[in-house]
MOPAC internal coordinates of N, CA, C and O (Angstrom, degrees):
PM7 1SCF
backbone

  N    0.0000 0     0.00 0     0.00 0    0    0    0
  C    1.3815 1     0.00 0     0.00 0    1    0    0
  C    1.4885 1   114.39 1     0.00 0    2    1    0
  O    1.2310 1   122.63 1   140.29 1    3    2    1
  N    1.1807 1   112.56 1   -39.71 1    3    2    1
  C    1.5138 1   121.68 1  -173.87 1    5    3    2
  C    1.4876 1   106.44 1  -123.34 1    6    5    3
  O    1.2310 1   118.84 1   -44.87 1    7    6    5
  N    1.2993 1   119.82 1   135.13 1    7    6    5
  C    1.4098 1   130.96 1   179.54 1    9    7    6
  C    1.3266 1   110.69 1   -93.55 1   10    9    7
  O    1.2310 1   117.68 1   -75.21 1   11   10    9
  N    1.4454 1   122.03 1   104.79 1   11   10    9
  C    1.5233 1   127.69 1  -175.51 1   13   11   10
  C    1.5269 1   109.08 1   -83.39 1   14   13   11
  O    1.2310 1   118.28 1  -175.87 1   15   14   13
  N    1.2927 1   120.89 1     4.13 1   15   14   13
  C    1.5120 1   112.77 1  -176.21 1   17   15   14
  C    1.5456 1   111.61 1   -78.95 1   18   17   15
  O    1.2310 1   120.19 1   176.77 1   19   18   17
  N    1.2374 1   117.24 1    -3.23 1   19   18   17
  C    1.3681 1   123.57 1   178.99 1   21   19   18
  C    1.5654 1   107.53 1   -81.71 1   22   21   19
  O    1.2310 1   124.05 1   160.43 1   23   22   21
  N    1.3445 1   109.83 1   -19.57 1   23   22   21
  C    1.4810 1   111.13 1  -177.37 1   25   23   22
  C    1.6498 1   109.28 1   -79.19 1   26   25   23
  O    1.2310 1   121.64 1   175.81 1   27   26   25
  N    1.2657 1   114.46 1    -4.19 1   27   26   25
  C    1.4745 1   118.87 1  -179.54 1   29   27   26
  C    1.6462 1   103.88 1   -90.21 1   30   29   27
  O    1.2310 1   115.82 1   170.44 1   31   30   29
  N    1.1568 1   125.54 1    -9.56 1   31   30   29
  C    1.4326 1   130.47 1  -179.37 1   33   31   30
  C    1.5265 1   109.24 1   -75.30 1   34   33   31
  O    1.2310 1   119.01 1   -62.20 1   35   34   33
  N    1.2303 1   119.49 1   117.80 1   35   34   33
  C    1.5145 1   123.77 1   178.52 1   37   35   34
  C    1.5504 1   107.65 1   -62.07 1   38   37   35
  O    1.2310 1   116.74 1   141.73 1   39   38   37
  N    1.3095 1   123.81 1   -38.27 1   39   38   37
  C    1.4568 1   124.35 1  -174.12 1   41   39   38
  C    1.4765 1   104.24 1   -65.38 1   42   41   39
  O    1.2310 1   119.11 1   134.48 1   43   42   41
  N    1.3697 1   119.30 1   -45.52 1   43   42   41
  C    1.4765 1   120.53 1  -171.64 1   45   43   42
  C    1.5399 1   107.20 1   -74.33 1   46   45   43
  O    1.2310 1   117.67 1   149.15 1   47   46   45
  N    1.3212 1   122.03 1   -30.85 1   47   46   45
  C    1.4156 1   119.07 1   176.19 1   49   47   46
  C    1.5199 1   111.18 1   -72.46 1   50   49   47
  O    1.2310 1   118.97 1   148.49 1   51   50   49
  N    1.3425 1   119.57 1   -31.51 1   51   50   49
  C    1.3465 1   120.21 1   173.02 1   53   51   50
  C    1.5195 1   115.00 1   -66.09 1   54   53   51
  O    1.2310 1   121.95 1   139.58 1   55   54   53
  N    1.3831 1   113.86 1   -40.42 1   55   54   53
  C    1.4113 1   120.05 1   168.82 1   57   55   54
  C    1.4635 1   116.26 1   -60.53 1   58   57   55
  O    1.2310 1   115.22 1   140.63 1   59   58   57
  N    1.2848 1   126.67 1   -39.37 1   59   58   57
  C    1.3950 1   129.86 1   177.07 1   61   59   58
  C    1.5720 1   109.29 1   -67.42 1   62   61   59
  O    1.2310 1   120.18 1   129.66 1   63   62   61
  N    1.2942 1   117.26 1   -50.34 1   63   62   61
  C    1.5067 1   120.06 1   174.55 1   65   63   62
  C    1.5276 1   115.54 1   -54.51 1   66   65   63
  O    1.2310 1   122.58 1   133.59 1   67   66   65
  N    1.3767 1   112.66 1   -46.41 1   67   66   65
  C    1.4523 1   115.57 1  -178.61 1   69   67   66
  C    1.5406 1   110.78 1   -69.74 1   70   69   67
  O    1.2310 1   117.51 1   148.45 1   71   70   69
  N    1.2781 1   122.34 1   -31.55 1   71   70   69
  C    1.4874 1   121.61 1   172.41 1   73   71   70
  C    1.3640 1   111.49 1   -68.58 1   74   73   71
  O    1.2310 1   117.83 1   136.59 1   75   74   73
  N    1.3831 1   121.73 1   -43.41 1   75   74   73
  C    1.5111 1   119.32 1   171.12 1   77   75   74
  C    1.3848 1   116.37 1   -51.65 1   78   77   75
  O    1.2310 1   116.68 1   129.13 1   79   78   77
  N    1.3401 1   123.93 1   -50.87 1   79   78   77
  C    1.4270 1   120.81 1   173.23 1   81   79   78
  C    1.3154 1   120.01 1   -67.16 1   82   81   79
  O    1.2310 1   116.04 1   153.30 1   83   82   81
  N    1.3380 1   125.13 1   -26.70 1   83   82   81
  C    1.2976 1   125.42 1   172.28 1   85   83   82
  C    1.5323 1   114.01 1   -64.36 1   86   85   83
  O    1.2310 1   121.68 1   132.98 1   87   86   85
  N    1.3766 1   114.39 1   -47.02 1   87   86   85
  C    1.3729 1   117.66 1   174.96 1   89   87   86
  C    1.5409 1   115.34 1   -63.88 1   90   89   87
  O    1.2310 1   120.11 1   141.97 1   91   90   89
  N    1.2718 1   117.40 1   -38.03 1   91   90   89
  C    1.4733 1   115.38 1   175.76 1   93   91   90
  C    1.6268 1   111.54 1   -72.21 1   94   93   91
  O    1.2310 1   118.92 1   150.59 1   95   94   93
  N    1.2296 1   119.66 1   -29.41 1   95   94   93
  C    1.4374 1   118.46 1   178.16 1   97   95   94
  C    1.5551 1   112.58 1   -79.31 1   98   97   95
  O    1.2310 1   118.19 1   160.53 1   99   98   97
  N    1.2863 1   121.05 1   -19.47 1   99   98   97
  C    1.4427 1   127.12 1   178.50 1  101   99   98
  C    1.5231 1   113.61 1   -93.69 1  102  101   99
  O    1.2310 1   119.86 1   145.35 1  103  102  101
  N    1.2317 1   117.87 1   -34.65 1  103  102  101
  C    1.5100 1   123.75 1  -175.49 1  105  103  102
  C    1.4735 1   109.68 1   -88.47 1  106  105  103
  O    1.2310 1   116.67 1   134.43 1  107  106  105
  N    1.5345 1   123.93 1   -45.57 1  107  106  105
  C    1.3016 1   122.53 1  -169.26 1  109  107  106
  C    1.5574 1   112.34 1   -68.41 1  110  109  107
  O    1.2310 1   116.75 1   143.60 1  111  110  109
  N    1.3518 1   123.78 1   -36.40 1  111  110  109
  C    1.4683 1   109.73 1   172.20 1  113  111  110
  C    1.4707 1   120.33 1   -66.31 1  114  113  111
  O    1.2310 1   121.01 1   151.93 1  115  114  113
  N    1.1473 1   115.67 1   -28.07 1  115  114  113
  C    1.5888 1   119.68 1   172.67 1  117  115  114
  C    1.3682 1   114.26 1   -61.31 1  118  117  115
  O    1.2310 1   120.29 1   143.26 1  119  118  117
  N    1.4443 1   117.05 1   -36.74 1  119  118  117
  C    1.3982 1   122.18 1  -173.20 1  121  119  118
  C    1.6029 1   110.79 1   -83.93 1  122  121  119
  O    1.2310 1   121.72 1   155.38 1  123  122  121
  N    1.2442 1   114.32 1   -24.62 1  123  122  121
  C    1.5531 1   120.82 1  -170.52 1  125  123  122
  C    1.4793 1   112.57 1  -111.45 1  126  125  123
  O    1.2310 1   118.40 1   172.89 1  127  126  125
  N    1.1813 1   120.65 1    -7.11 1  127  126  125
  C    1.4935 1   124.51 1  -172.72 1  129  127  126
  C    1.5334 1   111.64 1   -70.09 1  130  129  127
  O    1.2310 1   121.26 1   140.63 1  131  130  129
  N    1.3553 1   115.20 1   -39.37 1  131  130  129
  C    1.4177 1   122.64 1  -177.74 1  133  131  130
  C    1.5033 1   109.09 1   -68.76 1  134  133  131
  O    1.2310 1   118.75 1   133.91 1  135  134  133
  N    1.2647 1   119.99 1   -46.09 1  135  134  133
  C    1.4417 1   121.38 1  -179.97 1  137  135  134
  C    1.5476 1   110.79 1   -75.60 1  138  137  135
  O    1.2310 1   116.35 1   149.72 1  139  138  137
  N    1.2743 1   124.54 1   -30.28 1  139  138  137
  C    1.4355 1   124.12 1   164.23 1  141  139  138
  C    1.5058 1   116.37 1   -59.75 1  142  141  139
  O    1.2310 1   121.84 1   135.07 1  143  142  141
  N    1.3310 1   114.08 1   -44.93 1  143  142  141
  C    1.5542 1   113.12 1   178.34 1  145  143  142
  C    1.5926 1   106.30 1   -68.88 1  146  145  143
  O    1.2310 1   116.64 1   140.45 1  147  146  145
  N    1.2236 1   124.00 1   -39.55 1  147  146  145
  C    1.3724 1   125.82 1  -179.73 1  149  147  146
  C    1.6174 1   109.05 1   -55.52 1  150  149  147
  O    1.2310 1   120.93 1   139.18 1  151  150  149
  N    1.2789 1   115.82 1   -40.82 1  151  150  149
  C    1.4467 1   120.54 1  -177.47 1  153  151  150
  C    1.5147 1   112.56 1   -73.86 1  154  153  151
  O    1.2310 1   122.08 1   155.71 1  155  154  153
  N    1.3296 1   113.62 1   -24.29 1  155  154  153
  C    1.5086 1   114.17 1   177.36 1  157  155  154
  C    1.6103 1   108.21 1   -77.02 1  158  157  155
  O    1.2310 1   121.46 1   152.55 1  159  158  157
  N    1.1952 1   114.82 1   -27.45 1  159  158  157
  C    1.6220 1   117.82 1   179.56 1  161  159  158
  C    1.4543 1   115.69 1    58.33 1  162  161  159
  O    1.2310 1   121.04 1  -153.19 1  163  162  161
  N    1.3529 1   115.62 1    26.81 1  163  162  161
  C    1.4456 1   120.74 1   171.54 1  165  163  162
  C    1.4649 1   116.71 1  -105.18 1  166  165  163
  O    1.2310 1   120.18 1   169.88 1  167  166  165
  N    1.4349 1   117.26 1   -10.12 1  167  166  165
  C    1.4618 1   120.73 1  -178.09 1  169  167  166
  C    1.4897 1   109.12 1   -95.22 1  170  169  167
  O    1.2310 1   119.60 1   -43.07 1  171  170  169
  N    1.3445 1   118.36 1   136.93 1  171  170  169
  C    1.4246 1   116.05 1   169.00 1  173  171  170
  C    1.5241 1   112.95 1   -71.13 1  174  173  171
  O    1.2310 1   118.86 1   -22.67 1  175  174  173
  N    1.2985 1   119.77 1   157.33 1  175  174  173
  C    1.4302 1   132.67 1  -169.02 1  177  175  174
  C    1.4628 1   108.32 1   -57.29 1  178  177  175
  O    1.2310 1   118.14 1   137.07 1  179  178  177
  N    1.4849 1   121.14 1   -42.93 1  179  178  177
  C    1.4492 1   125.32 1   178.53 1  181  179  178
  C    1.3921 1   109.99 1   -61.95 1  182  181  179
  O    1.2310 1   117.84 1   138.58 1  183  182  181
  N    1.3289 1   121.72 1   -41.42 1  183  182  181
  C    1.4914 1   120.74 1  -174.39 1  185  183  182
  C    1.5628 1   110.94 1   -77.49 1  186  185  183
  O    1.2310 1   121.79 1   151.53 1  187  186  185
  N    1.4393 1   114.18 1   -28.47 1  187  186  185
  C    1.5224 1   111.58 1   170.89 1  189  187  186
  C    1.5734 1   114.43 1   -57.98 1  190  189  187
  O    1.2310 1   120.55 1   147.86 1  191  190  189
  N    1.2445 1   116.56 1   -32.14 1  191  190  189
  C    1.4706 1   115.08 1  -176.79 1  193  191  190
  C    1.5175 1   110.69 1   -79.84 1  194  193  191
  O    1.2310 1   119.27 1   175.16 1  195  194  193
  N    1.3161 1   119.00 1    -4.84 1  195  194  193
  C    1.4830 1   121.08 1  -177.76 1  197  195  194
  C    1.6808 1   108.16 1  -104.25 1  198  197  195
  O    1.2310 1   117.95 1   178.47 1  199  198  197
  N    1.2369 1   121.51 1    -1.53 1  199  198  197
  C    1.3970 1   123.92 1  -171.15 1  201  199  198
  C    1.5484 1   106.72 1   -70.31 1  202  201  199
  O    1.2310 1   119.14 1   128.40 1  203  202  201
  N    1.3490 1   119.24 1   -51.60 1  203  202  201
  C    1.4879 1   116.12 1  -178.07 1  205  203  202
  C    1.4969 1   115.07 1   -74.46 1  206  205  203
  O    1.2310 1   117.42 1   145.92 1  207  206  205
  N    1.3963 1   122.52 1   -34.08 1  207  206  205
  C    1.4814 1   115.84 1   163.77 1  209  207  206
  C    1.5504 1   118.66 1   -54.95 1  210  209  207
  O    1.2310 1   125.54 1   144.38 1  211  210  209
  N    1.2069 1   106.95 1   -35.62 1  211  210  209
  C    1.5333 1   115.20 1  -174.01 1  213  211  210
  C    1.5661 1   105.12 1   -60.46 1  214  213  211
  O    1.2310 1   122.27 1   132.55 1  215  214  213
  N    1.3327 1   113.26 1   -47.45 1  215  214  213
  C    1.4886 1   119.91 1  -176.99 1  217  215  214
  C    1.5206 1   109.05 1   -63.63 1  218  217  215
  O    1.2310 1   119.98 1   138.86 1  219  218  217
  N    1.3192 1   117.63 1   -41.14 1  219  218  217
  C    1.4285 1   121.04 1   175.96 1  221  219  218
  C    1.5054 1   118.38 1   -60.41 1  222  221  219
  O    1.2310 1   124.90 1   137.04 1  223  222  221
  N    1.4715 1   108.20 1   -42.96 1  223  222  221
  C    1.4034 1   113.68 1   176.68 1  225  223  222
  C    1.5124 1   112.18 1   -69.44 1  226  225  223
  O    1.2310 1   117.42 1   149.07 1  227  226  225
  N    1.3351 1   122.51 1   -30.93 1  227  226  225
  C    1.4730 1   122.52 1   179.62 1  229  227  226
  C    1.4486 1   109.06 1   -74.92 1  230  229  227
  O    1.2310 1   117.25 1   148.68 1  231  230  229
  N    1.2789 1   122.84 1   -31.32 1  231  230  229
  C    1.4994 1   128.48 1   172.89 1  233  231  230
  C    1.4058 1   113.04 1   -61.97 1  234  233  231
  O    1.2310 1   123.06 1   133.40 1  235  234  233
  N    1.3488 1   111.75 1   -46.60 1  235  234  233
  C    1.5544 1   120.08 1  -176.43 1  237  235  234
  C    1.6154 1   106.84 1   -65.02 1  238  237  235
  O    1.2310 1   120.13 1   120.32 1  239  238  237
  N    1.3012 1   117.35 1   -59.68 1  239  238  237
  C    1.3914 1   116.78 1  -179.78 1  241  239  238
  C    1.5568 1   117.14 1   -65.91 1  242  241  239
  O    1.2310 1   117.75 1   153.12 1  243  242  241
  N    1.3111 1   121.88 1   -26.88 1  243  242  241
  C    1.3058 1   121.11 1   170.51 1  245  243  242
  C    1.4839 1   118.94 1   -66.18 1  246  245  243
  O    1.2310 1   122.17 1   144.81 1  247  246  245
  N    1.2963 1   113.45 1   -35.19 1  247  246  245
  C    1.5767 1   121.07 1   175.06 1  249  247  246
  C    1.4135 1   106.12 1   -74.71 1  250  249  247
  O    1.2310 1   115.49 1   140.48 1  251  250  249
  N    1.3669 1   126.17 1   -39.52 1  251  250  249
  C    1.4361 1   125.40 1  -173.71 1  253  251  250
  C    1.4759 1   107.66 1   -70.71 1  254  253  251
  O    1.2310 1   117.95 1   137.43 1  255  254  253
  N    1.3836 1   121.51 1   -42.57 1  255  254  253
  C    1.4262 1   122.42 1  -172.39 1  257  255  254
  C    1.6331 1   107.70 1   -77.51 1  258  257  255
  O    1.2310 1   122.31 1   149.38 1  259  258  257
  N    1.3644 1   113.19 1   -30.62 1  259  258  257
  C    1.6641 1   111.11 1   170.41 1  261  259  258
  C    1.3739 1   108.79 1   -68.87 1  262  261  259
  O    1.2310 1   114.26 1   147.18 1  263  262  261
  N    1.3866 1   128.48 1   -32.82 1  263  262  261
  C    1.4898 1   124.22 1  -179.85 1  265  263  262
  C    1.4785 1   110.88 1   -72.01 1  266  265  263
  O    1.2310 1   119.04 1   140.34 1  267  266  265
  N    1.3596 1   119.43 1   -39.66 1  267  266  265
  C    1.3586 1   122.98 1   177.99 1  269  267  266
  C    1.4397 1   111.87 1   -63.88 1  270  269  267
  O    1.2310 1   119.25 1   138.06 1  271  270  269
  N    1.3827 1   119.04 1   -41.94 1  271  270  269
  C    1.3912 1   127.09 1  -175.10 1  273  271  270
  C    1.5533 1   108.17 1   -66.81 1  274  273  271
  O    1.2310 1   121.21 1   138.61 1  275  274  273
  N    1.3347 1   115.30 1   -41.39 1  275  274  273
  C    1.3988 1   114.92 1  -176.48 1  277  275  274
  C    1.6772 1   114.18 1   -75.24 1  278  277  275
  O    1.2310 1   126.26 1   155.03 1  279  278  277
  N    1.3795 1   105.57 1   -24.97 1  279  278  277
  C    1.5344 1   112.05 1   177.51 1  281  279  278
  C    1.4834 1   108.56 1   -74.84 1  282  281  279
  O    1.2310 1   117.71 1   145.40 1  283  282  281
  N    1.3518 1   121.96 1   -34.60 1  283  282  281
  C    1.4833 1   120.62 1  -178.58 1  285  283  282
  C    1.4853 1   110.28 1   -83.20 1  286  285  283
  O    1.2310 1   116.01 1   150.22 1  287  286  285
  N    1.2496 1   125.19 1   -29.78 1  287  286  285
  C    1.4852 1   130.40 1   178.90 1  289  287  286
  C    1.5537 1   107.42 1  -117.97 1  290  289  287
  O    1.2310 1   118.16 1   -98.19 1  291  290  289
  N    1.3454 1   121.11 1    81.81 1  291  290  289
  C    1.4137 1   113.80 1  -170.52 1  293  291  290
  C    1.4989 1   115.04 1   -86.43 1  294  293  291
  O    1.2310 1   119.06 1   171.32 1  295  294  293
  N    1.3845 1   119.39 1    -8.68 1  295  294  293
  C    1.5383 1   120.78 1   178.27 1  297  295  294
  C    1.4984 1   110.09 1   -76.28 1  298  297  295
  O    1.2310 1   118.55 1   167.02 1  299  298  297
  N    1.4214 1   120.37 1   -12.98 1  299  298  297
  C    1.4407 1   120.22 1   171.04 1  301  299  298
  C    1.4921 1   115.43 1   -83.60 1  302  301  299
  O    1.2310 1   117.02 1   -62.62 1  303  302  301
  N    1.3427 1   123.27 1   117.38 1  303  302  301
  C    1.3474 1   117.66 1  -177.93 1  305  303  302
  C    1.4611 1   118.16 1   -81.59 1  306  305  303
  O    1.2310 1   118.94 1   -26.95 1  307  306  305
  N    1.2413 1   119.63 1   153.05 1  307  306  305
  C    1.4214 1   126.44 1  -174.13 1  309  307  306
  C    1.5087 1   113.11 1   -57.99 1  310  309  307
  O    1.2310 1   123.57 1   145.60 1  311  310  309
  N    1.4259 1   110.75 1   -34.40 1  311  310  309
  C    1.3681 1   119.05 1  -178.19 1  313  311  310
  C    1.5059 1   112.98 1   -61.81 1  314  313  311
  O    1.2310 1   121.74 1   134.71 1  315  314  313
  N    1.3021 1   114.28 1   -45.29 1  315  314  313
  C    1.4381 1   125.33 1   177.35 1  317  315  314
  C    1.5790 1   115.16 1   -57.88 1  318  317  315
  O    1.2310 1   122.36 1   142.06 1  319  318  317
  N    1.2337 1   113.09 1   -37.94 1  319  318  317
  C    1.4078 1   123.94 1  -178.89 1  321  319  318
  C    1.5162 1   108.27 1   -77.18 1  322  321  319
  O    1.2310 1   117.67 1   137.35 1  323  322  321
  N    1.3296 1   122.05 1   -42.65 1  323  322  321
  C    1.4332 1   120.30 1   172.42 1  325  323  322
  C    1.4552 1   116.50 1   -67.30 1  326  325  323
  O    1.2310 1   120.67 1   147.52 1  327  326  325
  N    1.3229 1   116.32 1   -32.48 1  327  326  325
  C    1.4222 1   116.77 1  -178.07 1  329  327  326
  C    1.5384 1   107.35 1   -72.68 1  330  329  327
  O    1.2310 1   120.13 1   140.50 1  331  330  329
  N    1.3891 1   117.36 1   -39.50 1  331  330  329
  C    1.4646 1   120.44 1   178.69 1  333  331  330
  C    1.4994 1   109.55 1   -61.87 1  334  333  331
  O    1.2310 1   119.53 1   126.30 1  335  334  333
  N    1.3536 1   118.50 1   -53.70 1  335  334  333
  C    1.3613 1   120.16 1  -179.24 1  337  335  334
  C    1.5554 1   114.36 1   -58.90 1  338  337  335
  O    1.2310 1   121.02 1   139.87 1  339  338  337
  N    1.2944 1   115.65 1   -40.13 1  339  338  337
  C    1.5228 1   115.47 1   175.77 1  341  339  338
  C    1.4972 1   115.06 1   -65.36 1  342  341  339
  O    1.2310 1   121.81 1   140.00 1  343  342  341
  N    1.3565 1   114.13 1   -40.00 1  343  342  341
  C    1.4459 1   114.35 1   179.18 1  345  343  342
  C    1.4415 1   110.14 1   -65.39 1  346  345  343
  O    1.2310 1   118.28 1   136.64 1  347  346  345
  N    1.4365 1   120.88 1   -43.36 1  347  346  345
  C    1.4375 1   123.32 1   177.69 1  349  347  346
  C    1.5038 1   111.15 1   -54.68 1  350  349  347
  O    1.2310 1   121.32 1   128.88 1  351  350  349
  N    1.3807 1   115.07 1   -51.12 1  351  350  349
  C    1.5198 1   117.48 1  -179.71 1  353  351  350
  C    1.5059 1   113.06 1   -55.80 1  354  353  351
  O    1.2310 1   122.05 1   136.16 1  355  354  353
  N    1.3770 1   113.69 1   -43.84 1  355  354  353
  C    1.4667 1   117.36 1  -177.62 1  357  355  354
  C    1.4803 1   109.53 1   -67.19 1  358  357  355
  O    1.2310 1   118.10 1   137.65 1  359  358  357
  N    1.3029 1   121.22 1   -42.35 1  359  358  357
  C    1.5193 1   122.43 1   178.28 1  361  359  358
  C    1.4814 1   110.48 1   -65.99 1  362  361  359
  O    1.2310 1   118.87 1   142.62 1  363  362  361
  N    1.3695 1   119.75 1   -37.38 1  363  362  361
  C    1.3748 1   121.00 1  -177.16 1  365  363  362
  C    1.6101 1   107.27 1   -66.95 1  366  365  363
  O    1.2310 1   121.90 1   133.14 1  367  366  365
  N    1.2754 1   113.96 1   -46.86 1  367  366  365
  C    1.5846 1   118.10 1  -178.51 1  369  367  366
  C    1.4487 1   107.22 1   -61.72 1  370  369  367
  O    1.2310 1   119.06 1   129.80 1  371  370  369
  N    1.3347 1   119.39 1   -50.20 1  371  370  369
  C    1.5397 1   118.80 1   179.11 1  373  371  370
  C    1.5541 1   111.44 1   -62.45 1  374  373  371
  O    1.2310 1   121.95 1   141.44 1  375  374  373
  N    1.3573 1   113.87 1   -38.56 1  375  374  373
  C    1.4530 1   110.36 1  -179.97 1  377  375  374
  C    1.4367 1   118.72 1   -68.82 1  378  377  375
  O    1.2310 1   120.25 1   141.16 1  379  378  377
  N    1.3539 1   117.12 1   -38.84 1  379  378  377
  C    1.3281 1   116.82 1   171.61 1  381  379  378
  C    1.4120 1   121.24 1   -59.31 1  382  381  379
  O    1.2310 1   120.93 1   134.28 1  383  382  381
  N    1.3487 1   115.83 1   -45.72 1  383  382  381
  C    1.4071 1   126.19 1   177.68 1  385  383  382
  C    1.5604 1   107.92 1   -61.85 1  386  385  383
  O    1.2310 1   120.03 1   129.76 1  387  386  385
  N    1.2182 1   117.54 1   -50.24 1  387  386  385
  C    1.3986 1   120.91 1  -178.95 1  389  387  386
  C    1.5301 1   112.18 1   -64.78 1  390  389  387
  O    1.2310 1   120.09 1   137.37 1  391  390  389
  N    1.2851 1   117.44 1   -42.63 1  391  390  389
  C    1.5011 1   126.26 1  -177.05 1  393  391  390
  C    1.5534 1   102.31 1   -62.71 1  394  393  391
  O    1.2310 1   117.30 1   131.01 1  395  394  393
  N    1.2617 1   122.74 1   -48.99 1  395  394  393
  C    1.4215 1   126.63 1  -175.03 1  397  395  394
  C    1.5487 1   108.93 1   -58.65 1  398  397  395
  O    1.2310 1   120.04 1   136.84 1  399  398  397
  N    1.3582 1   117.53 1   -43.16 1  399  398  397
  C    1.4012 1   122.37 1  -174.50 1  401  399  398
  C    1.5485 1   109.00 1   -71.67 1  402  401  399
  O    1.2310 1   118.96 1   143.37 1  403  402  401
  N    1.3190 1   119.58 1   -36.63 1  403  402  401
  C    1.4557 1   130.23 1  -173.61 1  405  403  402
  C    1.6400 1   101.60 1   -75.05 1  406  405  403
  O    1.2310 1   119.91 1   134.14 1  407  406  405
  N    1.2290 1   117.77 1   -45.86 1  407  406  405
  C    1.3937 1   125.12 1  -171.46 1  409  407  406
  C    1.5684 1   107.00 1   -63.13 1  410  409  407
  O    1.2310 1   121.71 1   133.51 1  411  410  409
  N    1.3302 1   114.34 1   -46.49 1  411  410  409
  C    1.4443 1   117.49 1  -176.27 1  413  411  410
  C    1.5040 1   111.98 1   -78.41 1  414  413  411
  O    1.2310 1   120.47 1   165.94 1  415  414  413
  N    1.3679 1   116.70 1   -14.06 1  415  414  413
  C    1.4847 1   118.16 1   179.97 1  417  415  414
  C    1.4888 1   106.93 1   -82.82 1  418  417  415
  O    1.2310 1   119.60 1   143.57 1  419  418  417
  N    1.3483 1   118.37 1   -36.43 1  419  418  417
  C    1.4433 1   119.88 1  -172.49 1  421  419  418
  C    1.5031 1   110.19 1   -93.02 1  422  421  419
  O    1.2310 1   120.39 1   147.49 1  423  422  421
  N    1.2638 1   116.85 1   -32.51 1  423  422  421
  C    1.5492 1   118.36 1  -172.80 1  425  423  422
  C    1.4740 1   107.19 1  -111.39 1  426  425  423
  O    1.2310 1   120.10 1   180.00 1  427  426  425

């Protein structure tokens, strides 16, 4: 019924693995953010109900603005934008964590 010879292709296996991690990375935060915020007990009840819609709205406008931006400026490739944004996010995350640790250590 199903031809499993495609499972021997490295490109297809890489595609399967990347889609698995993408699905886990995009679905799990939406599933667990509500219970994680409840366990912190710092969020008011009305703000807890807005966490998941906020993620959805952010995803919608992020994709919409990226599509419009790439349509207006076609010579910039999507890979370069994604690499720059990912590098900036990683640098910001590392920088805030490291700066906080160094700041509290010295001051």
